[in-house]
N, C-alpha and C positions, 0 to 999 in steps of 0.2 A: 503494501498501499504506498502509495506516495503519501506525502504531508497534508495536502487535501483531503483526505479521509479521514486522517486521524484528526485534524479539526474539525471536522465536521461532526463526529462521535463525541470531542469533549464539548462543543456548541451544542450539540442535545442533549446531553446529561446537565448542562449549565443552564439552557434556554427551556427546555421540557421536563425535565426529570426533576429538577432542584427546587423549582416551584413548589410543584406535587409535595415533596418530601420536608419542605418546609411545613408545609399544612398539618401533614401526616404527624410530623413530630410536635406539633403547638396541640395536635389531638392524643398524644400519648405513643405514637408509633415510635419503630424504630428506625434508623437511617435509611435504609434500603429503597432503592427504586431499578425501573428497566425500563425498555423502550423497544418495541421492533419497528426496524426501518426497512424498505426493498432496497434491496443489493443493487439496484442497477444506478439509484441515485440518492440513495440514503436519506430520502423524505421521509417522515415519521408517520407511523400508521395508529399505533397508541403510543402512549406513555403511561406510568403507571406507579406508584409506590407503597409502603410496607403498610397495609389494613389489618395487624395482630387484635387491634384492640378489638376489633370486629368478630375475627376468627384468628386462632393460631394458628391456620394454615395461608394467609392472606400474606404471605412474604410479599414483597415488591415485585421479583419476577413473576409468580403465580398471578397478582392480581392484571399485571400489564398481560398475560395469556388470557385471561378472564375479559377483560376489554377488549380484547382482540375479537372474541365471539359474540360481542355482546353487539358489536358491527353487523351489518346486513351482510349476509353470505356473498352477494353481488358486491361489495366493497372491502372484499377480504382477501388478498392474494395468498398464494399456496405459501406455506411456509419454506419451500425450496427456494423460493424468490425471494426473500428477506434474512435478515441477520437479525440476533440477537443480541442488545447492547445492556450491559449491568451495572449497577455503580461499583458495586460489591462482588467477590467470586462468589458463585452459585453455590449455595449449602448441597447437601447430598439428594432433599426433597427436592428443591428445585432445580437442578443438573436433570434430574428426574424427568421431569414436567416439562424442562424444553426439549431432551431428546426425545420423550413420546410426540411433543407437538411438532417433530420433523424440522426444526431450524438447524441448516448447515454450517452455522457460524456463530460462535459467540461471543463477544467482546466484552471484558470487565476493564474498571479502572481501578479499583484496589483490592489487592489480594488479601487472603486470609490471613495470614501474618499482621497487615497491618489491622483490617479488620478488630483481631484481637488485641495489638498493642497501640494504634493509635485511637480506635475508637472505643474501646474497653470493650468488646463484644467477642468474646470467647467460644460461643457454642458451634459454632461451625466445626473449628478444630477439635474440639472435644468430642462431639459428637460422631466425626471420622475416624478417630482414635478406639473410640468406647465400642462403635455399632459394628466397623467393618475391620475384618481380621488382614493380614497381609496375602492370604490366597484370594482376595476378591470375597469372599462368603461372609458374612457378618457372623457378631459374635454373639450366641443364641440368649447367654445373659450376660448383662453389662449394667453401669451406675443408673441407665435410664429405665429398662425393665427387662424380663425376661417373658421368652416368647414359649409356646407350649405348640407342640402337634399333635392334636386330638387323635387321632389313627395311632398313632405309637404310644399313647395315652390310654387307650382303651383297649392294645392288645398287653397291657400290664395290668388290667383289672380282673379280678375272680372269673375264673370261666362260665359262672351262672350268670353274671353281671354281665358279662359280656357280650351275650349272644343277642338279644335286642339293642344293643348298641352298633354291633357290627350290621345287623339287620338296618337301621336305619342309615350308617355311612354306606353301606351298599344302594340303597335306594336313591338316597342323593346322588350317588356316582350315576347312575344310569340317567337321573334327569340331568346332570350336570353334561355326560355325554350326550343325550339328547341335544343339549341348550347347546354345543359347541359344535355337533355337525351342522345345525344349522347355520349359525355364524362360519363356521370355514365354505359352507356352500355358497355365500355371497359375498364371502372377502373377497377383498377386491374392488367391489362394485362401487365401495363407498369413497370417502376423502380423508381418509385413516392414514396420516403418513406412517405408521408402523402397523399393517394391519395385521 
């Protein structure tokens, strides 16, 4: 990228995201914001900022994606023709959402370390360290939660208690198999970026 695109991205942060973030912080939210831009001309399609006081999942990136889908479908370019601009390196949840959204390029201004050290918001690095193991799998028990596998737990039940539970699991598997087959038969017909 030449100087001009970098300049434009910084301009978008200052002119489109920062004003929203000022209002968000005044309402008690964190400092994270984002924008979705057309790759071809770097025009802003939507911008957003953190709205965690309304919902803990409404990080700036999540709000921005939501804002895009509030636009009429005819006004939404395909994600493959866009780039995602975030004020801060996206957390694991937001990275996943951006990935599922189909955006081929992500740009951010402040990295995890700056977010932790400069802005005193250490959660991203803590969560990554606690939840995700080096092999790419997540830690099944960490300082935030413990996850339970229902099927594995049922397998450890007394045999007489296990019978109705196994029957329920079997019924649910059949129903989900049927739903999956329906989905798979139509997969690719819609506009889901990662079908």
